[in-house]
Phi, psi and omega in degrees: 000134180283144181280139177247110183260142177276071184205156170202164181254124175270112181267124179304130182200157179299327179233150179296149181287136171253113187277146170273152180266113176295149183258126177284159180302332181275007174095358180272146173272132175287163171255146171281159179301326177295321178294323177298312185292327184261347183065032186215130178251109184249185178093169181235139172282159178301150180295144173281173175300146181304139182237135180278132180291137176293135182275065182218159176295137182300331179294323177294322178294319179298322177298321177296327181292319184275343186302313180302326178295319179290323180291341181291340181093345177223098181234114175247153182233123175294123193228112180259340188098359174281174185295321187288308180295326178294321179296315179297317178298318182295318179295317180297319180296320179295316179298317181301317182288323179296327189245009176067035180260161177301140181292149176292153181249115176291137178237123186237135173273130180238127186249112180296143178073013180228071184299336180292347179262001185287117176239027187299326180296317178294318181298315180293324177301313182293315183294323174297316181298323182269357181056044176256128183253333179276129186208119178263119179249116180268105184270121181260131174292161179302130179087350184293330181262017180297146181299336175230033172283180183304317179295313183294319183291326175298319178292319179299318178295326185283315188242352178084190186277117178222167181246141003280150185297330180291348176308325184290349181260003194260015186306318182293330177291314180299319181295330179297331180262007186304132181085002181208217185244148173236118178263141178239169174257017181302141175101349182297320179301325182281307187285336180252357185277187182290137176238176184301323184277349188305317179300324178293316179301315181298320179294313183295329182259008178054045180238054180231157176277283179270111181295323181297314180295319179296321178296319179296317180290323179295318178299319179296322180298332185264354183288155178300155185306314181300324179289320178297325178299315181294316182291323178293318179298320179295317180295319180295322177298325184278332190247345185245121182221117172242089192294347181275353179280145173289161180305319180295314180293321180298318179296318179296319180297314181294323178296321178293320177300317180297314181299319179296322180294322187285344182279351182290125177291159177286313181301134181302317183299320180288323179298318181294316180297324181295340177301330181292345180262354183289126184296328179301312180293315182296318180296312181298314182294319178300314184290323177296320179294318179295321179295317178295322182299330179296341179246025177060035179241129176268113182267128180233135180246085189302324185288347175246014173295131184304320179299316179294317182297318179294320178294320178295321179298317178293320181295319182281333178068208184291318187269333180067220184246157182269024178145172184295318182297320179296316180295317180296319178296318183296323185264320190235007184303328181280351183253339189245156174299141183302321181298326181287324183303323183258013180299137183246335187280157176227156180253140180245145188244021183305315184288337178287317184273338173252083183239222191302311183298318180296316182295319180296316180295315181301320182296329183263353186289132181251016180093006181301133177089351181271139176256122186288356169287341187244313184232160175254103188307316181299323179291319177301314181302316179297320179296313181296329181272355183287167181294327179228081182301145180290130182301330182291350179270002187295315181294325176297321178298313181293324177295318179296319179296317179300316179298317182290339186250013188297340179266000179287151178292145178273000000 
């Protein structure tokens, strides 16, 4: 087993280094040590050749994306009850009924002992609205979805440290789609979320809450790059805190966050297309697909399909949408319950993935594998032992476990 060290070398340079992700023989993208320590994969891949947007409604393109999955005879959809997974499920169900294909099967993870993750009311609302009766609920015992629980550690030994860290807990999900396709709602936060131009769009279309705040944000979007760099750096200092990083690593991390923020174009259409170049998204989607393939499951992420993204970019134009609810209504309002379209809350799974196994390991960890040029071991330990561990510390936890277990049999 190869050793995974919590370390990296900061090379003095005028601009921070953007690392490329080496590809392992089994198709997974590796993480750099800085990405492990920060729980964040940043940077942009080089642009692809220019692609002409299809002159079609994005919903029609999305139907084309999900159709092969339905034609396979086994199409499951990861379904949380949130807007994104519900939209993908609704589109798949409509295509199936239009073309006489087998209906998609929603697959939901249910975590025992974690009532804060319960979204059953939303899930039942959507399934009633879509008239879907078949529903696979994967019930996890307490601790089963832990980042270093039995399922995750078997996966870590098999494929090593990859991002996203929760990928190692998903074996039952991959098996649910075995022999067919698994559709996800990944990417909805990105393609329907706030973009640089969104405050301007809201003002022009009178779709904002606080006009004063919107004016301030719109002005910031239009300021020259050097001014935006300073204001973005100031905001990141105030809002982003990873207390386990050393000052040197923290400075490098914040510089990378600022650089990633500044590359976003102002036009909505260009901003959306640029999402396809973000290494975080590309790395995650590649690794999820590789993990599913090991269980004979073809994983498809329709909302980040390039054809759909280009069609959506053309549909939204320069200004795009004034927020997620507006975008969801424009594309899926006729398919989803009205209450879901405007849903604002989200569910967090920190306590599910940081449970008994994580707490036991953290209590016994003596800092093995940590490089003090990058992380402060005592701070990491405190984060893992806290009531609500920071999600960005997940990869560091798995790296520490791998190092401590490198002599264990595979």
